Structures are given as C-alpha cells and as structure tokens.
C-alpha positions in Angstrom: 0.0 0.0 0.0 1.3 3.5 -0.8 1.3 6.0 1.9 3.3 8.9 0.3 3.4 10.7 -2.9 5.9 13.4 -4.0 4.9 15.8 -6.8 6.0 19.1 -8.2 3.9 22.0 -9.6 4.3 22.6 -13.3 6.1 25.8 -14.0 4.7 28.7 -16.1 7.3 27.6 -18.7 6.2 24.0 -18.8 5.3 24.3 -22.5 9.0 24.7 -23.3 9.7 21.2 -22.2 10.8 18.3 -24.4 8.1 16.7 -26.5 7.7 14.7 -29.7 3.9 14.9 -29.5 2.0 16.8 -32.2 -1.2 17.4 -30.2 -1.3 21.2 -30.2 -0.1 23.8 -27.7 -0.6 22.9 -24.1 -2.7 25.2 -21.8 -1.1 26.4 -18.5 -4.4 26.9 -16.7 -5.7 23.6 -17.8 -2.6 21.7 -16.7 -2.7 23.3 -13.3 -6.3 22.1 -12.9 -5.6 18.6 -14.2 -2.5 18.4 -11.9 -4.5 19.5 -8.9 -7.3 17.0 -9.7 -4.7 14.2 -10.2 -3.2 14.9 -6.7 -6.6 15.0 -5.1 -7.2 11.5 -6.4 -4.2 10.3 -4.3 -5.5 12.2 -1.3 -8.9 10.5 -1.6 -7.1 7.2 -1.5 -5.5 8.1 1.8 -2.1 9.0 0.6 -0.1 12.0 1.9 1.0 14.3 -0.8 4.2 16.3 -0.7 3.9 19.1 -3.3 7.1 20.8 -4.3 7.3 24.2 -6.0 8.0 24.6 -9.7 11.7 24.4 -10.5 12.9 27.4 -12.5 14.8 26.6 -15.6 13.5 23.0 -15.7 10.2 23.0 -17.6 9.9 19.2 -17.4 10.6 19.0 -13.7 7.0 18.2 -12.7 7.6 14.8 -14.3 9.3 13.8 -11.0 9.1 10.1 -11.6 12.2 10.3 -13.8 14.4 11.7 -11.0 14.3 8.6 -8.7 13.3 5.0 -8.1 11.9 4.4 -4.6 11.6 1.0 -2.9 10.7 0.2 0.7 14.5 0.0 1.5 16.1 2.9 -0.4 15.7 5.7 -2.9 17.9 5.5 -6.0 18.5 9.1 -7.3 18.5 8.9 -11.1 20.6 10.6 -13.7 18.2 11.8 -16.4 19.2 10.8 -19.9 18.2 14.1 -21.5 20.9 16.7 -20.9 18.3 19.5 -20.4 16.9 17.6 -17.4 20.1 16.8 -15.6 20.1 18.8 -12.4 16.4 18.0 -11.5 17.6 15.0 -9.5 19.7 17.3 -7.2 16.5 19.0 -6.0 14.7 15.7 -5.3 17.4 14.0 -3.2 17.0 16.0 0.0 13.2 15.5 -0.1 13.6 11.7 -0.5 16.3 11.6 2.2 13.5 12.4 4.7 12.0 9.0 3.9 14.7 6.7 2.7 18.5 6.2 2.6 19.6 7.5 -0.8 22.2 6.3 -3.4 22.9 7.8 -6.8 23.3 6.7 -10.4 26.7 8.0 -11.5 28.2 8.9 -14.9 28.4 7.4 -17.5 25.2 5.8 -16.4 21.9 7.4 -17.3 18.5 6.4 -15.9 15.0 7.8 -16.1 12.5 6.5 -13.6 9.9 6.2 -16.4 12.0 3.2 -17.7 11.7 1.3 -14.4 8.8 -1.0 -13.8 8.5 -2.7 -10.4 6.4 -5.9 -10.4 6.3 -7.3 -6.9 10.0 -8.2 -6.2 11.2 -8.0 -9.8 12.2 -5.0 -11.8 12.1 -4.5 -15.5 14.5 -1.8 -16.5 14.0 -0.3 -20.0 17.1 0.5 -22.0 16.0 3.5 -24.1 17.1 6.8 -25.4 17.0 8.1 -21.8 18.3 5.0 -19.9 21.5 3.3 -20.9 22.8 -0.2 -20.1 25.3 1.2 -17.5 22.5 3.0 -15.7 20.4 -0.1 -15.7 23.3 -2.2 -14.3 23.9 0.4 -11.6 20.3 0.3 -10.5 20.3 -3.5 -10.6 23.4 -3.5 -8.3 21.6 -1.3 -5.8 18.5 -3.5 -5.8 20.1 -7.0 -5.6 21.3 -6.8 -2.0 17.7 -6.2 -0.9 16.5 -9.4 -2.5 15.2 -7.9 -5.8 15.7 -9.4 -9.2 15.9 -7.4 -12.4 16.4 -7.6 -16.1 17.0 -5.1 -18.9 14.4 -4.7 -21.6 15.3 -2.9 -24.9 12.9 -0.1 -25.6 12.6 0.5 -29.3 9.2 2.2 -29.3 7.9 4.9 -27.0 9.7 7.3 -24.8 10.0 5.1 -21.8 9.3 1.5 -20.9 6.2 2.5 -18.8 4.8 4.2 -21.9 4.1 0.7 -23.1 3.7 -1.6 -20.1 2.5 -1.2 -16.6 1.6 -3.6 -13.8 -2.1 -3.7 -12.9 -1.9 -6.4 -10.2 -2.9 -10.1 -10.2 0.2 -11.1 -12.1 -1.1 -9.0 -15.0 0.5 -6.4 -17.3 -1.3 -3.7 -19.3 0.7 -3.7 -22.4 0.8 -2.3 -26.0 0.7 -4.6 -29.0 4.3 -3.8 -29.8 5.4 -5.3 -26.4 2.8 -8.0 -25.9 4.8 -10.9 -27.3 8.1 -9.9 -25.9 9.7 -12.9 -24.1 10.6 -10.9 -21.0 6.9 -10.7 -20.2 5.9 -14.3 -21.0 5.3 -15.3 -17.4 2.5 -12.7 -16.9 -1.1 -12.4 -18.0 -1.3 -9.6 -20.5 -4.2 -7.1 -21.2 -3.3 -5.7 -24.6 -4.6 -2.2 -25.2 -6.0 -1.5 -28.6 -3.4 0.2 -30.9 -5.4 3.4 -31.1 -5.5 3.6 -27.2 -1.8 2.9 -26.6 -1.5 6.0 -24.4 -3.7 4.3 -21.8 -1.1 1.6 -21.3 0.4 4.0 -18.7 -2.1 3.2 -16.0 -1.5 3.1 -12.2 -2.4 0.5 -9.6 -2.7 2.5 -6.4 -4.0 0.9 -3.2 -6.4 -1.5 -4.9 -7.6 1.1 -7.4 -6.7 1.6 -11.0 -6.1 5.2 -12.2 -6.2 5.4 -16.0 -6.3 8.2 -18.5 -9.8 9.5 -19.4 -11.2 8.9 -22.8 -10.0 5.3 -23.6 -13.2 3.2 -23.2 -11.9 -0.1 -24.6 -8.9 0.0 -22.2 -11.2 0.8 -19.3 -13.3 -2.2 -20.2 -10.2 -4.4 -20.1 -9.3 -3.0 -16.7 -12.7 -3.6 -15.3 -12.2 -7.3 -15.8 -9.7 -7.2 -12.9 -12.4 -6.2 -10.4 -10.7 -3.1 -9.0 -12.4 0.3 -8.9 -11.3 2.3 -12.0 -10.7 6.1 -11.8 -10.4 8.0 -15.0 -8.1 11.0 -14.9 -7.9 13.9 -17.4 -4.3 14.3 -18.6 -4.7 15.9 -22.0 -2.1 18.6 -21.2 0.7 16.4 -19.8 0.1 14.1 -22.8 1.0 17.0 -25.1 4.4 17.1 -23.4 5.0 13.3 -23.7 3.9 12.8 -20.1 1.7 10.0 -18.7 -0.1 9.4 -15.4 2.9 7.7 -13.8 5.3 10.6 -14.7 4.0 13.2 -12.3 4.5 11.4 -9.0 6.9 9.4 -7.0 4.8 6.8 -5.1 5.9 4.8 -2.1 
C-alpha cells in the first residue's frame, strides 16, 4: 500500500519542455487544474502528498518520476538521460532523504524512472534513449542486496518502458501490441490495449484502485475485468508534453 506521494507543480514555462507529440499547444491553466485533480485522487485514496514548488529553468521538472526510483528499503537518485533535465535530481534528493536512505546513479550511467517497472519483487529496466545499459546495471546492483531481481528490456518504441507496459496487479500487465509478445513478459497475463489507445497503457495501480487516462473506453473495459475500482483522470495537457499518469509522481 502506498502512503506517500511526491509531486512538483508545473512551472509557467512547462510548454518549453521536451516533447515529440504533435497534439497542439498545451494550456497552462488547464494543466494546473488537471494536476490538482490528479493529486486530489491520491489524497482521496488516503495518501499523503508532498507538493514541491516549480523548479525554475527546468520545464519538465514536474515529471518527478524520472528523477528517482523508490523502494521500501532505499531511494535511488536517477541521472536523467536528457541533458536538459540533468540537475532535476539534485533537488529531489534532500526530499527523498527524509523518507529513505539514498544512493545515486553515476556517470556514465543514465537512468529515467519512467523506464523502471517494479512488479512485486522483480524490476524490468528499460534501456531506451534516456536510460543506458550502464544506468540499468547500476540500478540493478543497488537492488540486488535487498532481494530484488531485475532484467534489462530494450525499448525501441515509445519514450520510456512504462509508456508501453505497466503492472495492474494479479500477475497481469497492461501492455501495448508492440510489447505484448516480448519474451521478457511471457510469465505474466497480459491485457493488450488497442493500438489506437496505446497512451492508456500508462495506468497506475494504487491501493487496490486503477487510475487510468480519461477517454479510452476499450482500455477501461479491459481494466474492469480485474475487479478493481477504475478512476479516469484527465491528462490531456501532460500528454501534449509526452507525459503520462505515472510521470507526475513518486509513489511509495
């Protein structure tokens, strides 16, 4: 069960962040409303929210998930793979140090938290444009002494691994068609999102509830088969900046 969430306010310059989406210009007032509604969902589920101020000069800094990987035993401070985002992790370390011992990914390793999928005691670590093999290996070395297993997963499609696959409980992955037949995931049941709803693959299992992007009815139907309450969350503006539901919080 999660008891804590760390988030950061989007800055007034958030539209200057990195994006490959072609979904139109994002709206500052709307993202602020969507972000507040998103955090209220966690509060309604009994989770304490630590909300950090916007970080000047880092328009993507509200995507806090990329700055760390948090387990019950420790917090691994990441080293973002995009040069423009390096430095965000320095501001998150003292916050996480209130809750966990911290260790850091060091150069030449790069690691974005969006590439790290925790499934019970096993970690899938995406090797992508943002996370390199050295960063994955460093994270694995931090995890192994605490009894975790891990494996690297090449990410050829999508920004991060969790853009394409998330854990939704009951030994089940919510996964895009591109990843559905990958051998790394053969031991899990798979709910395959329709190709036109791939964005919804980034869904969160939080305290026996599923939080999923609004507007993807076929994916919602798949999720309802698991028997958890499903909460739809409007995230049109983060989506314009290549962000998903998981990106905007560190959950532990």
